[in-house]
All heavy atoms as an XYZ file, in Angstrom:
738
protein
N      16.370     59.277    -69.883
C      16.908     60.256    -69.012
C      15.776     60.665    -68.074
O      14.629     60.671    -68.469
C      17.287     61.496    -69.686
C      18.399     61.226    -70.622
S      18.869     62.683    -71.569
C      17.490     63.025    -72.561
N      16.085     61.025    -66.807
C      15.046     61.447    -65.804
C      15.792     62.498    -64.923
O      16.759     62.214    -64.375
C      14.435     60.336    -65.183
C      13.217     60.689    -64.175
C      12.262     61.235    -64.812
C      12.900     59.424    -63.334
N      15.245     63.600    -64.672
C      15.635     64.522    -63.846
C      15.694     64.012    -62.477
O      14.672     63.174    -62.036
C      15.038     65.976    -63.872
N      16.363     64.489    -61.552
C      16.248     64.075    -60.050
C      16.950     62.740    -59.833
O      16.913     62.112    -58.674
N      17.734     62.231    -60.830
C      18.575     60.981    -60.515
C      17.693     59.809    -60.791
O      18.268     58.682    -60.639
N      16.480     59.672    -61.086
C      15.685     58.567    -61.369
C      16.104     57.942    -62.682
O      16.821     58.481    -63.546
N      15.488     56.650    -62.950
C      15.837     56.022    -64.111
C      14.527     55.450    -64.686
O      13.799     54.788    -64.036
C      16.794     54.856    -63.970
C      17.433     54.354    -65.177
S      18.780     53.324    -64.911
C      18.099     51.809    -64.214
N      14.218     55.735    -65.952
C      13.145     55.246    -66.625
C      13.391     54.861    -67.988
O      14.226     55.528    -68.814
C      12.068     56.467    -66.668
C      10.753     56.066    -67.575
C      11.607     56.959    -65.312
N      12.748     53.804    -68.533
C      12.882     53.344    -69.882
C      12.095     54.185    -70.834
O      11.011     54.785    -70.367
C      12.465     51.934    -70.084
C      13.336     51.026    -69.186
C      14.674     50.838    -69.710
N      15.435     50.073    -68.652
C      16.569     50.292    -68.321
N      17.365     51.246    -68.790
N      17.278     49.504    -67.571
N      12.492     54.392    -72.163
C      11.883     55.181    -73.029
C      10.391     55.148    -73.284
O       9.795     54.219    -72.945
N       9.888     55.972    -74.181
C       8.544     55.966    -74.605
C       7.962     57.279    -74.964
O       8.439     58.377    -74.381
N       6.991     57.465    -75.782
C       6.511     58.743    -76.161
C       5.903     59.620    -75.005
O       6.291     60.776    -74.964
C       5.416     58.434    -77.321
C       4.776     59.990    -77.697
C       5.996     57.800    -78.508
N       5.311     58.933    -74.241
C       4.746     59.811    -73.042
C       5.845     60.284    -72.172
O       5.795     61.548    -71.876
C       3.755     58.823    -72.213
C       3.343     59.637    -70.951
C       2.605     58.414    -72.902
N       6.968     59.556    -71.912
C       8.032     60.057    -71.207
C       8.736     61.163    -71.969
O       9.035     62.422    -71.222
C       8.991     58.850    -71.050
C      10.403     59.314    -70.184
C      10.072     59.825    -68.834
C      11.320     58.213    -70.167
N       8.889     61.181    -73.251
C       9.477     62.232    -73.850
C       8.750     63.565    -73.722
O       9.285     64.576    -73.455
C       9.617     61.971    -75.481
C      10.027     63.155    -76.297
C      10.660     60.743    -75.641
N       7.285     63.542    -73.945
C       6.562     64.706    -73.633
C       6.667     65.264    -72.271
O       6.868     66.352    -72.063
C       5.081     64.309    -74.046
C       4.198     65.533    -73.510
C       5.003     64.048    -75.449
N       6.618     64.323    -71.227
C       6.788     64.709    -69.998
C       8.189     65.358    -69.680
O       8.248     66.325    -68.946
C       6.776     63.589    -68.905
C       5.268     63.007    -68.836
C       5.248     61.716    -67.905
C       4.321     63.976    -68.241
N       9.297     64.872    -70.159
C      10.605     65.301    -69.952
C      10.872     66.694    -70.736
O      11.498     67.598    -70.272
C      11.736     64.360    -70.544
C      11.775     63.119    -69.609
S      12.437     63.546    -67.952
C      10.883     63.656    -67.010
N      10.128     66.842    -71.904
C      10.201     68.109    -72.568
C       9.680     69.201    -71.796
O      10.173     70.403    -71.703
C       9.444     68.034    -73.846
C       9.432     69.467    -74.759
C       8.807     69.391    -76.074
C       8.870     70.767    -76.641
N       8.242     70.952    -77.752
N       8.568     68.979    -71.065
C       7.872     70.002    -70.108
C       8.379     70.114    -68.785
O       7.956     70.933    -68.176
C       6.339     69.689    -70.267
C       5.795     69.643    -71.555
C       5.771     70.883    -72.305
O       5.843     72.028    -71.883
O       6.025     70.874    -73.642
N       9.329     69.144    -68.429
C       9.825     69.139    -67.046
C      11.039     70.135    -66.966
O      11.984     70.063    -67.501
C      10.282     67.669    -66.826
C      10.870     67.435    -65.411
N       9.929     67.340    -64.405
C      12.088     67.496    -64.843
C      10.709     67.150    -63.219
N      11.981     67.231    -63.575
N      10.873     71.114    -65.997
C      11.854     72.136    -65.736
C      12.216     72.273    -64.291
O      12.863     73.157    -63.867
C      11.511     73.504    -66.362
C      11.627     73.506    -67.751
C      10.503     73.253    -68.585
C      12.835     73.986    -68.464
C      10.628     73.271    -69.987
C      12.925     74.115    -69.738
C      11.727     73.682    -70.657
N      12.102     71.120    -63.418
C      12.398     71.077    -62.135
C      14.015     70.909    -61.971
O      14.503     70.302    -62.938
C      11.788     69.922    -61.346
C      10.293     70.041    -61.433
C       9.739     71.368    -60.606
O      10.211     71.608    -59.542
N       8.829     71.950    -61.220
N      14.581     71.490    -60.986
C      16.003     71.268    -60.871
C      16.487     69.842    -60.755
O      15.527     68.975    -60.160
C      16.339     72.012    -59.484
C      15.272     72.976    -59.284
C      13.991     72.326    -60.008
N      17.490     69.522    -61.380
C      17.930     68.027    -61.228
C      18.998     67.694    -62.405
O      19.420     68.626    -63.082
N      19.184     66.417    -62.340
C      20.215     66.028    -63.318
C      19.454     64.911    -64.195
O      18.815     64.038    -63.693
C      21.509     65.248    -62.547
C      22.388     64.538    -63.559
C      22.123     66.270    -61.675
N      19.850     65.000    -65.427
C      19.406     64.044    -66.472
C      20.311     63.000    -66.717
O      21.570     63.301    -66.865
C      18.852     64.714    -67.794
C      17.817     65.640    -67.653
C      17.957     66.953    -66.970
C      16.550     65.207    -67.937
C      16.767     67.670    -66.780
C      15.324     66.032    -67.842
C      15.557     67.258    -67.191
O      14.481     68.057    -67.087
N      20.085     61.801    -66.626
C      20.943     60.609    -66.591
C      20.689     59.673    -67.754
O      19.553     59.780    -68.318
C      21.131     59.713    -65.215
C      21.526     60.735    -64.118
C      19.809     59.095    -65.031
N      21.590     58.967    -68.168
C      21.371     57.819    -69.152
C      20.299     56.841    -68.642
O      20.459     56.365    -67.464
C      22.702     57.236    -69.468
S      22.518     55.668    -70.668
N      19.440     56.453    -69.458
C      18.292     55.504    -69.130
C      18.914     54.143    -69.021
O      18.271     53.213    -68.436
C      17.126     55.615    -69.958
O      17.619     55.156    -71.323
N      20.053     53.810    -69.439
C      20.602     52.576    -69.415
C      21.487     52.253    -68.192
O      21.495     51.304    -67.499
C      21.388     52.057    -70.745
O      20.467     52.243    -71.833
C      21.988     50.857    -70.738
N      22.419     53.335    -68.082
C      23.498     53.076    -66.966
C      23.561     54.166    -65.835
O      24.352     54.189    -65.009
C      24.821     53.074    -67.750
S      25.465     54.592    -68.320
N      22.630     55.124    -66.053
C      22.580     56.237    -65.027
C      23.692     57.173    -64.998
O      23.873     57.901    -63.966
C      22.299     55.641    -63.592
O      21.102     55.018    -63.482
N      24.494     57.297    -66.139
C      25.562     58.150    -66.174
C      25.090     59.577    -66.330
O      24.216     59.846    -67.125
C      26.323     57.811    -67.479
C      27.666     58.519    -67.627
N      28.686     58.590    -66.738
C      28.094     59.274    -68.666
C      29.670     59.275    -67.142
N      29.217     59.853    -68.285
N      25.595     60.510    -65.527
C      25.027     61.952    -65.517
C      25.339     62.494    -66.933
O      26.545     62.446    -67.444
C      25.849     62.605    -64.442
C      26.394     61.548    -63.599
C      26.558     60.254    -64.454
N      24.338     63.189    -67.527
C      24.553     63.714    -68.877
C      24.372     65.215    -68.846
O      25.253     65.949    -69.496
C      23.526     63.067    -69.829
C      23.616     61.580    -69.941
C      22.376     61.081    -70.712
C      24.864     61.234    -70.681
N      23.183     65.737    -68.396
C      22.945     67.116    -68.415
C      22.261     67.608    -67.209
O      21.762     66.806    -66.423
C      21.792     67.405    -69.506
C      22.104     66.814    -70.902
C      21.468     65.717    -71.404
C      22.907     67.431    -71.762
C      21.844     65.078    -72.531
C      23.110     67.002    -73.061
C      22.587     65.848    -73.488
N      22.325     68.872    -66.898
C      21.704     69.432    -65.699
C      20.391     70.224    -66.344
O      20.450     70.691    -67.445
C      22.525     70.290    -64.918
O      22.921     71.491    -65.517
C      23.841     69.610    -64.509
N      19.557     70.447    -65.357
C      18.305     71.341    -65.521
C      18.883     72.804    -65.961
O      18.145     73.420    -66.617
C      17.313     71.299    -64.448
O      17.893     71.736    -63.306
N      19.980     73.229    -65.493
C      20.395     74.605    -65.860
C      20.700     74.790    -67.246
O      20.642     75.869    -67.762
C      21.731     74.925    -64.929
C      21.498     74.960    -63.505
C      22.683     75.503    -62.731
N      23.731     74.697    -63.052
C      24.276     73.817    -62.350
N      23.555     73.562    -61.216
N      25.381     73.018    -62.545
N      21.015     73.652    -67.943
C      21.336     73.970    -69.471
C      19.968     73.581    -70.294
O      20.253     73.497    -71.501
C      22.400     72.927    -69.786
O      22.121     71.574    -69.805
N      19.057     73.233    -69.678
C      17.695     72.841    -70.486
C      16.998     74.113    -70.893
O      16.938     75.235    -70.155
C      16.842     71.978    -69.534
C      15.580     71.454    -70.440
C      14.903     70.431    -69.526
C      13.960     69.822    -70.483
N      12.767     69.359    -69.812
N      16.464     74.062    -71.954
C      15.756     75.262    -72.468
C      14.561     74.814    -73.353
O      14.486     73.659    -73.834
C      16.612     76.245    -73.406
C      17.105     75.680    -74.607
C      16.476     76.072    -75.875
C      18.178     74.789    -74.794
C      16.973     75.439    -77.012
C      18.637     74.299    -75.859
C      17.991     74.631    -77.024
N      13.522     75.673    -73.489
C      12.281     75.363    -74.287
C      12.661     75.529    -75.864
O      13.324     76.408    -76.143
C      11.153     76.327    -73.938
N      12.240     74.482    -76.547
C      12.447     74.555    -78.141
C      11.325     73.862    -78.675
O      10.505     73.108    -78.033
C      13.844     73.638    -78.289
C      14.316     73.729    -79.701
N      13.749     72.928    -80.565
C      15.056     74.666    -80.359
C      14.366     73.185    -81.789
N      15.187     74.215    -81.620
N      11.049     74.207    -79.963
C       9.928     73.666    -80.712
C      10.068     72.314    -81.118
O       9.104     71.626    -81.615
C       9.818     74.599    -82.034
O      10.869     74.509    -82.868
N      11.147     71.618    -80.989
C      11.326     70.250    -81.218
C      10.455     69.335    -80.317
O      10.285     69.889    -79.144
C      12.741     69.692    -81.292
O      13.195     69.616    -79.917
N      10.083     68.125    -80.632
C       9.404     67.363    -79.674
C      10.303     66.767    -78.443
O       9.716     65.919    -77.704
C       8.799     66.281    -80.604
C       9.686     66.040    -81.729
C      10.353     67.508    -81.976
N      11.581     67.041    -78.550
C      12.427     66.377    -77.497
C      12.860     67.387    -76.583
O      12.918     68.577    -76.819
C      13.601     65.916    -78.257
C      13.162     64.906    -79.378
C      13.255     65.066    -80.600
C      12.689     63.519    -79.280
N      12.832     64.024    -81.435
C      12.490     63.051    -80.483
C      12.441     62.680    -78.059
C      11.844     61.757    -80.833
C      11.986     61.434    -78.413
C      11.821     60.951    -79.611
N      13.317     66.906    -75.266
C      13.880     67.816    -74.411
C      15.231     68.509    -75.022
O      15.834     67.959    -75.909
C      14.414     66.993    -73.167
C      13.420     65.795    -73.369
C      13.218     65.610    -74.871
N      15.498     69.811    -74.894
C      16.740     70.338    -75.385
C      17.600     70.919    -74.407
O      17.238     71.540    -73.307
C      16.200     71.642    -76.334
N      18.888     70.780    -74.579
C      19.913     71.235    -73.672
C      21.058     71.934    -74.404
O      21.317     71.655    -75.678
C      20.648     70.066    -73.050
C      19.640     69.218    -72.175
C      18.886     68.074    -72.811
C      19.378     69.572    -70.786
C      17.993     67.370    -72.150
C      18.501     68.691    -70.033
C      17.658     67.610    -70.714
N      21.710     72.895    -73.734
C      22.767     73.540    -74.430
C      24.124     72.857    -74.251
O      25.059     73.166    -75.102
C      22.884     75.095    -74.028
O      23.065     74.999    -72.559
C      21.695     75.853    -74.295
N      24.301     72.181    -73.193
C      25.566     71.595    -72.850
C      25.642     70.396    -72.068
O      24.484     70.200    -71.315
C      26.530     72.743    -72.146
C      26.121     73.230    -70.882
C      26.892     74.282    -70.272
O      27.897     74.695    -71.055
O      26.569     74.683    -69.320
N      26.624     69.640    -72.034
C      26.621     68.507    -71.175
C      27.243     68.743    -69.782
O      27.768     69.924    -69.659
C      27.465     67.293    -71.780
O      28.718     67.760    -71.961
C      26.826     66.949    -73.153
N      27.184     68.003    -68.744
C      27.710     68.131    -67.438
C      29.097     68.231    -67.601
O      29.729     69.251    -67.071
C      27.248     67.053    -66.483
C      25.685     67.235    -66.165
C      28.020     67.043    -65.208
C      25.212     66.080    -65.253
N      29.772     67.282    -68.265
C      31.229     67.291    -68.446
C      31.419     66.994    -69.792
O      30.708     66.444    -70.715
C      31.829     66.148    -67.634
C      31.660     66.423    -66.103
C      32.399     65.364    -65.234
N      32.875     64.186    -65.997
C      33.282     63.113    -65.395
N      33.148     62.941    -64.123
N      33.715     62.080    -66.070
N      32.720     67.162    -70.426
C      33.122     66.943    -71.844
C      32.854     65.486    -72.143
O      32.422     65.077    -73.204
C      34.447     67.405    -71.974
C      35.035     67.300    -73.391
C      34.215     68.199    -74.357
O      33.762     69.264    -74.013
O      34.064     67.664    -75.627
N      33.230     64.550    -71.236
C      33.114     63.211    -71.441
C      31.802     62.498    -70.984
O      31.607     61.273    -70.856
C      34.282     62.400    -70.676
C      34.353     62.395    -69.189
O      33.389     63.227    -68.586
O      35.039     61.934    -68.584
N      30.740     63.375    -70.670
C      29.437     62.878    -70.450
C      28.861     62.156    -71.546
O      28.146     61.176    -71.488
C      28.520     63.943    -70.007
O      28.960     64.506    -68.765
N      29.171     62.628    -72.746
C      28.707     62.008    -74.054
C      29.786     61.824    -75.037
O      30.925     62.465    -74.930
C      27.662     62.850    -74.795
C      26.507     63.161    -73.862
C      28.228     64.181    -75.147
N      29.646     61.015    -75.963
C      30.498     60.721    -77.096
C      29.901     61.194    -78.323
O      28.691     61.079    -78.556
C      30.802     59.265    -77.349
O      31.444     58.722    -76.039
C      31.799     59.031    -78.489
N      30.508     62.063    -79.214
C      29.994     62.616    -80.367
C      30.496     62.066    -81.652
O      31.696     61.826    -81.708
C      30.278     64.225    -80.306
C      29.669     64.887    -79.305
C      30.211     66.364    -79.304
N      29.526     67.229    -78.365
C      29.961     67.374    -77.119
N      31.016     66.671    -76.645
N      29.299     68.165    -76.320
N      29.751     61.641    -82.504
C      30.194     61.171    -83.991
C      29.637     62.058    -85.039
O      28.469     62.300    -85.165
C      29.761     59.809    -83.986
C      30.265     58.764    -82.908
S      29.404     57.120    -83.017
C      29.566     56.758    -84.705
N      30.474     62.797    -85.721
C      30.084     63.629    -86.625
C      29.194     62.921    -87.788
O      29.532     61.925    -88.256
C      31.213     64.400    -87.375
C      30.830     65.291    -88.552
S      32.263     66.230    -89.236
C      32.362     67.680    -88.157
N      27.994     63.621    -88.143
C      27.089     63.166    -89.091
C      27.170     63.998    -90.280
O      26.881     63.757    -91.435
C      25.721     62.808    -88.576
C      25.590     61.634    -87.763
C      24.192     61.090    -87.514
O      23.281     61.803    -87.818
O      24.057     59.989    -87.130
N      27.196     65.305    -90.047
C      27.391     66.343    -91.052
C      27.969     67.512    -90.479
O      28.485     67.483    -89.217
C      25.921     66.783    -91.452
O      25.357     67.504    -90.516
N      28.283     68.699    -91.199
C      29.006     69.879    -90.666
C      28.193     70.416    -89.536
O      28.687     71.211    -88.718
C      29.165     70.813    -91.638
C      30.092     70.449    -92.792
C      30.216     71.450    -94.011
C      31.527     70.190    -92.266
N      26.893     70.203    -89.466
C      26.009     70.837    -88.316
C      25.402     69.821    -87.394
O      24.569     70.379    -86.596
C      24.963     71.659    -88.947
O      24.093     70.895    -89.747
C      25.502     72.863    -89.877
N      25.712     68.597    -87.500
C      24.947     67.654    -86.560
C      25.986     66.488    -86.310
O      26.730     65.959    -87.039
C      23.871     66.988    -87.344
N      25.961     66.172    -84.937
C      26.720     64.994    -84.428
C      25.657     63.948    -83.764
O      24.877     64.340    -83.160
C      27.599     65.524    -83.301
C      28.736     66.424    -83.757
C      28.687     67.750    -83.867
C      29.990     65.839    -83.978
C      29.608     68.545    -84.187
C      31.092     66.523    -84.423
C      30.952     67.852    -84.641
N      25.946     62.663    -83.910
C      25.200     61.677    -83.278
C      25.808     61.663    -81.837
O      27.051     61.759    -81.705
C      25.522     60.312    -83.882
C      24.662     59.164    -83.245
C      24.713     57.973    -84.240
C      23.916     56.877    -83.489
N      22.543     57.075    -83.580
N      24.943     61.627    -80.893
C      25.298     61.756    -79.527
C      25.087     60.410    -78.655
O      23.924     59.780    -78.811
C      24.658     62.790    -78.716
C      25.110     62.860    -77.250
C      25.056     64.147    -79.461
N      26.106     59.764    -78.059
C      25.953     58.535    -77.307
C      26.440     58.797    -75.899
O      27.125     59.745    -75.566
C      26.858     57.519    -77.883
C      26.910     57.230    -79.472
C      27.960     56.481    -79.895
C      25.519     56.691    -79.720
N      25.814     58.078    -74.999
C      26.322     58.151    -73.577
C      27.701     57.854    -73.671
O      28.291     56.981    -74.157
C      25.553     57.047    -72.773
S      26.171     56.872    -70.992
N      28.577     58.695    -72.806
C      29.850     58.602    -72.656
C      30.345     57.363    -71.874
O      31.636     57.032    -72.050
N      29.519     56.811    -71.224
C      29.822     55.524    -70.321
C      29.476     54.212    -71.085
O      30.292     53.396    -71.242
C      29.159     55.655    -69.028
C      29.617     54.411    -68.101
C      29.006     54.639    -66.833
C      29.302     53.486    -65.793
N      28.772     53.558    -64.515
N      28.240     54.144    -71.609
C      27.758     52.703    -72.039
C      27.502     52.815    -73.577
O      27.236     51.780    -74.118
C      26.587     52.363    -71.322
S      24.948     53.311    -71.742
N      27.620     53.964    -74.268
C      27.329     53.996    -75.602
C      25.797     54.024    -76.149
O      25.503     53.993    -77.265
N      24.751     54.230    -75.105
C      23.451     54.055    -75.456
C      23.103     55.421    -76.369
O      23.662     56.627    -76.187
C      22.672     54.388    -74.063
C      21.132     54.353    -74.349
O      20.666     53.725    -75.219
N      20.355     55.228    -73.556
N      22.478     55.281    -77.288
C      22.088     56.331    -78.274
C      21.122     57.496    -77.563
O      20.197     57.047    -77.055
N      21.626     58.674    -77.676
C      20.875     59.744    -77.089
C      20.181     60.695    -77.995
O      19.384     61.556    -77.671
C      21.766     60.531    -76.061
C      22.449     59.768    -74.972
C      23.537     60.543    -74.342
C      21.404     59.199    -74.140
N      20.623     60.719    -79.294
C      20.067     61.619    -80.303
C      21.170     62.268    -80.980
O      22.086     61.777    -81.400
N      20.977     63.705    -81.170
C      21.838     64.532    -81.832
C      22.320     65.848    -81.194
O      21.564     66.319    -80.350
C      21.306     64.758    -83.205
C      21.236     63.684    -84.100
N      20.106     62.732    -84.080
C      22.118     63.236    -85.050
C      20.438     61.801    -84.993
N      21.510     62.018    -85.577
N      23.365     66.293    -81.499
C      23.777     67.728    -81.170
C      23.721     68.516    -82.367
O      24.375     68.075    -83.445
C      25.277     67.777    -80.575
C      25.712     69.185    -80.349
C      27.100     69.273    -79.978
O      27.823     68.305    -79.827
O      27.554     70.337    -79.703
N      22.993     69.530    -82.584
C      22.824     70.413    -83.605
C      23.672     71.637    -83.384
O      23.263     72.451    -82.471
C      21.441     70.706    -83.924
C      20.507     69.505    -84.240
C      19.794     68.857    -83.304
C      20.685     68.873    -85.580
C      19.133     67.627    -83.492
C      19.939     67.747    -85.798
C      19.238     67.036    -84.817
N      24.662     71.930    -84.169
C      25.503     72.984    -83.807
C      24.843     74.229    -84.256
O      24.171     74.449    -85.372
C      26.879     72.794    -84.650
C      27.874     73.973    -84.484
C      27.430     71.534    -84.347
N      25.034     75.354    -83.450
C      24.467     76.696    -83.710
C      22.920     76.792    -83.823
O      22.329     77.472    -84.509
C      25.082     77.441    -84.986
C      26.533     77.653    -84.784
O      27.007     77.952    -83.705
N      27.357     77.239    -85.823
N      22.253     75.796    -83.041
C      20.810     75.672    -83.010
C      20.238     75.922    -81.607
O      19.200     75.548    -81.315
C      20.331     74.527    -83.602
C      18.879     74.357    -83.973
O      18.354     75.529    -84.326
O      18.178     73.304    -83.712
N      21.087     76.478    -80.743
C      20.720     76.636    -79.289
C      19.979     77.991    -79.190
O      19.748     78.705    -80.171
N      19.730     78.270    -77.917
C      18.945     79.475    -77.656
C      19.783     80.869    -77.829
O      19.281     81.863    -77.821
C      18.610     79.441    -76.279
C      19.658     78.493    -75.595
C      20.030     77.497    -76.720
N      21.072     80.693    -78.021
C      21.960     81.898    -78.134
C      22.986     81.625    -79.349
O      23.207     80.551    -79.660
N      23.500     82.696    -79.812
C      24.552     82.640    -80.851
C      25.682     81.649    -80.447
O      26.210     81.833    -79.441
C      25.033     83.914    -81.301
C      25.886     83.870    -82.592
C      26.129     85.279    -83.087
O      25.518     86.317    -82.691
N      27.169     85.422    -83.959
N      26.052     80.792    -81.331
C      27.090     79.900    -81.142
C      26.859     78.664    -80.146
O      27.667     77.945    -80.006
N      25.639     78.580    -79.691
C      25.339     77.573    -78.754
C      24.659     76.322    -79.463
O      23.877     76.515    -80.522
C      24.243     77.906    -77.669
C      24.747     78.971    -76.642
C      23.667     79.381    -75.665
C      25.952     78.369    -75.856
N      25.046     75.127    -79.070
C      24.466     73.845    -79.741
C      23.169     73.645    -79.077
O      22.851     74.046    -77.908
C      25.530     72.746    -79.610
O      26.497     72.993    -80.403
N      22.382     72.744    -79.684
C      21.258     72.083    -78.971
C      21.325     70.632    -79.096
O      21.596     69.986    -80.088
C      19.973     72.401    -79.849
C      18.629     71.702    -79.322
C      17.431     72.059    -80.099
N      17.490     71.965    -81.619
C      17.023     70.896    -82.319
N      16.477     69.824    -81.527
N      17.167     70.864    -83.573
N      21.276     69.953    -77.877
C      21.438     68.613    -77.772
C      19.992     68.117    -77.636
O      19.110     68.670    -77.007
C      22.070     68.189    -76.482
C      23.637     68.361    -76.465
C      24.071     69.689    -76.264
C      24.479     67.323    -76.939
C      25.454     69.854    -76.257
C      25.828     67.495    -76.978
C      26.229     68.839    -76.664
């Protein structure tokens, strides 16, 4: 994912840069450029990954339940693995963390 519509392949350095990146823009799938999150839904979190409260659209991602509090998250267009949604672990009550 890369804000501003760019596309970059994964890596530890990229994850650190994206976690600290708060410029306005859209985060897209690194495989197919499908829009996933906006910078408006991004928030600072103690995890080593960028954190978001919501997707751009309901069909931006596909969720697969792994437990009562976690869903595996895939790109809604190509199925690329994006990580997890953690229910009620966002910055406010009742908000998820992607």
